[in-house]
C-alpha positions in Angstrom: -7.3 -9.1 7.3 -9.5 -6.5 5.4 -7.5 -3.3 5.0 -9.2 0.1 4.9 -8.4 0.4 1.3 -10.4 -2.6 0.5 -13.3 -1.4 2.6 -13.4 1.8 0.7 -13.2 0.2 -2.8 -16.9 0.9 -3.4 -15.7 4.5 -3.6 -12.7 5.9 -5.3 -9.2 6.1 -3.9 -6.4 8.1 -5.6 -3.0 6.4 -5.3 0.3 6.9 -7.1 -1.5 6.9 -10.4 -2.5 10.6 -9.9 1.1 11.9 -10.2 1.6 10.0 -13.4 -1.5 11.2 -15.2 -1.1 13.9 -17.9 -4.1 16.0 -16.7 -3.1 18.8 -14.3 -3.6 17.5 -10.7 -5.4 20.7 -9.7 -8.5 19.7 -11.7 -9.1 17.0 -9.1 -9.6 19.8 -6.6 -10.9 22.8 -8.4 -12.4 23.9 -11.8 -11.1 26.4 -14.3 -12.4 29.3 -12.2 -10.6 28.1 -9.1 -13.9 27.0 -7.4 -13.3 24.0 -5.1 -14.7 20.7 -6.2 -16.5 18.7 -3.5 -16.2 14.9 -3.9 -17.4 13.1 -0.9 -16.7 9.7 -2.5 -13.1 10.3 -3.6 -10.2 9.8 -1.2 -6.4 10.3 -1.5 -3.7 8.7 0.6 -0.1 9.3 1.2 2.7 9.0 3.8 3.9 11.6 6.3 7.2 11.4 8.3 7.8 13.1 11.6 10.7 12.9 14.0 10.0 11.6 17.5 11.5 13.1 20.7 14.4 10.6 20.5 15.1 11.7 16.9 13.8 8.5 15.2 11.5 8.9 12.2 7.8 8.0 12.7 5.9 7.3 9.5 2.1 7.0 9.2 -0.4 6.8 6.4 -2.9 9.6 5.7 -6.2 9.0 4.1 -8.3 12.1 3.4 -11.5 12.9 1.6 -11.7 15.5 -1.2 -14.5 17.3 0.5 -15.2 21.0 1.1 -12.1 21.3 3.4 -9.6 19.7 1.1 -8.4 22.8 -0.7 -8.1 24.7 2.7 -5.4 22.4 4.0 -3.5 21.8 0.7 -0.9 24.1 -0.8 -3.0 25.0 -3.8 -0.5 27.5 -5.2 2.2 24.8 -5.4 -0.3 22.4 -7.1 -1.3 25.1 -9.6 2.3 25.5 -10.7 2.1 22.1 -12.4 -0.4 23.6 -14.8 1.7 26.5 -16.0 2.9 26.4 -19.6 6.7 26.3 -19.9 6.9 25.7 -16.2 10.3 24.2 -16.4 11.2 22.8 -13.0 7.7 23.4 -11.7 6.6 20.3 -13.7 7.5 16.7 -13.0 10.2 15.4 -15.3 9.3 11.8 -15.9 11.6 11.1 -18.8 14.5 9.6 -16.8 12.3 7.6 -14.4 10.3 6.0 -17.3 13.4 5.1 -19.2 15.0 3.6 -16.2 11.9 1.6 -15.4 11.7 0.3 -18.9 15.3 -0.9 -18.7 14.4 -2.9 -15.6 11.4 -4.5 -17.3 13.5 -5.4 -20.4 16.2 -6.9 -18.1 13.6 -9.2 -16.6 12.7 -10.4 -20.1 16.4 -10.8 -21.2 15.9 -8.5 -24.2 17.2 -5.0 -25.0 14.3 -3.9 -27.1 10.6 -4.8 -27.1 10.7 -5.9 -30.7 13.0 -8.8 -29.7 10.1 -10.5 -27.9 8.7 -11.4 -31.3 11.6 -13.7 -31.8 11.8 -15.1 -28.3 11.5 -18.8 -28.7 11.4 -19.9 -25.1 8.7 -17.5 -24.0 6.7 -20.3 -22.2 9.7 -21.1 -20.1 10.3 -17.4 -19.4 6.6 -17.1 -18.4 6.9 -20.0 -16.0 10.0 -18.4 -14.5 8.2 -15.1 -13.9 5.2 -17.0 -12.5 7.3 -18.8 -9.9 9.2 -15.6 -9.1 6.0 -13.7 -8.4 4.6 -16.6 -6.3 7.8 -16.6 -4.2 7.8 -12.8 -3.6 4.1 -12.3 -2.8 4.7 -12.7 1.0 7.1 -9.7 0.8 4.5 -7.3 -0.5 2.2 -6.3 2.3 3.2 -3.0 3.8 6.5 -3.3 1.9 6.9 -0.7 -0.8 9.9 -2.0 -2.6 8.7 -5.6 -2.4 5.3 -4.7 -3.9 7.0 -2.6 -6.5 9.2 -5.6 -7.6 6.2 -7.9 -7.8 4.2 -5.4 -9.8 7.1 -5.1 -12.3 7.3 -8.9 -12.6 3.6 -9.0 -13.3 3.9 -6.4 -16.0 6.8 -8.2 -17.6 4.7 -11.4 -17.7 1.9 -9.4 -19.3 4.2 -8.3 -22.0 5.1 -11.9 -22.8 1.5 -12.8 -23.7 0.4 -13.9 -27.1 -3.0 -12.2 -27.3 -4.4 -8.7 -28.1 -4.1 -7.5 -24.5 -0.4 -8.2 -24.4 0.1 -6.9 -27.9 -1.5 -3.6 -26.9 0.7 -3.5 -23.8 3.8 -4.0 -25.9 2.7 -1.2 -28.2 2.2 1.2 -25.3 5.6 0.2 -23.9 7.3 0.9 -27.2 5.7 4.4 -27.5 8.3 6.9 -26.4 5.6 9.6 -26.0 3.2 7.6 -23.8 3.7 9.2 -20.3 1.2 6.9 -18.5 2.8 3.6 -19.6 3.2 2.4 -16.0 -0.1 3.7 -14.7 -1.6 0.2 -14.5 1.5 -1.1 -12.8 1.1 1.5 -10.1 -2.4 0.2 -9.4 -1.1 -3.3 -8.9 1.6 -2.0 -6.6 -0.9 -0.2 -4.5 -3.1 -3.2 -4.1 -0.1 -5.5 -3.3 1.1 -3.0 -0.7 -2.3 -2.8 1.1 -3.2 -6.5 0.4 -6.4 -5.1 -1.2 -8.5 -5.9 -4.2 -9.0 -3.9 -7.4 -12.1 -2.5 -9.1 -11.3 -2.2 -12.8 -12.7 -3.2 -16.2 -9.2 -2.8 -17.8 -8.2 -6.2 -19.2 -4.4 -5.5 -18.6 -5.1 -4.7 -14.9 -7.3 -7.8 -14.6 -4.5 -9.9 -16.1 -1.8 -8.6 -13.8 -4.1 -8.9 -10.8 -4.7 -12.5 -11.7 -0.9 -13.1 -11.9 -0.6 -11.7 -8.4 -3.6 -13.5 -6.9 -5.4 -10.2 -6.2 -9.2 -10.2 -6.0 -11.2 -8.1 -8.5 -14.5 -6.4 -7.7 -16.7 -7.7 -9.0 -14.8 -10.9 -8.9 -13.8 -12.4 -12.3 -13.7 -16.1 -13.0 -9.9 -15.9 -13.2 -9.6 -14.3 -9.7 -12.0 -16.8 -8.1 -10.0 -19.7 -9.4 -6.7 -18.1 -8.4 -7.9 -17.4 -4.8 -9.4 -20.9 -4.4 -6.2 -22.4 -5.7 -4.1 -20.3 -3.3 -6.4 -21.2 -0.4 -6.0 -24.9 -1.1 -2.3 -24.6 -0.9 
């Protein structure tokens, strides 16, 4: 199956990463003067819920292009509020959600602080445990938000266990209490798992986690080719 997200990967698709970036979201849609930006090769997607006649919820995905009509159908006043200084409740408060997510990741690694990984003697056994867990949960990801979320978290935990510069940098970002986008790459992996799609990225951490999950990269890397071939043989 080739999902629509994969078909559009030659262009740009904005997923859950957007609401975790520090730049005001309105700058995706307009400039400082309020003039709409027209981006024919940029798309956004989300989910909308409506009630049917029998009262049951009906959910469907929406994919829209950020073209000349985008600002006309969006609530731009609400979006602009996120750019107000001292906006209080008009801004997203990510503090609690980030702290809670970090606790979940540390729990997977059986440590209470990231510094403890330096003294983890059985890291190879833990890495193998995470690998097998990811492999067993991959079938639960497609069109399943929480399943794909769990696997993306496992891939991130495995990334943090690594012994090279990529993992070292990931651990440094994880330990930084002021880094609001610490889980940005994890959201990319979750999106790809949910849609059973590939990824287009030069980020080494993204490539590593994609490899852990058997996700194809565009252009394909040697690691992703080997992973897909191995999976196909099984």
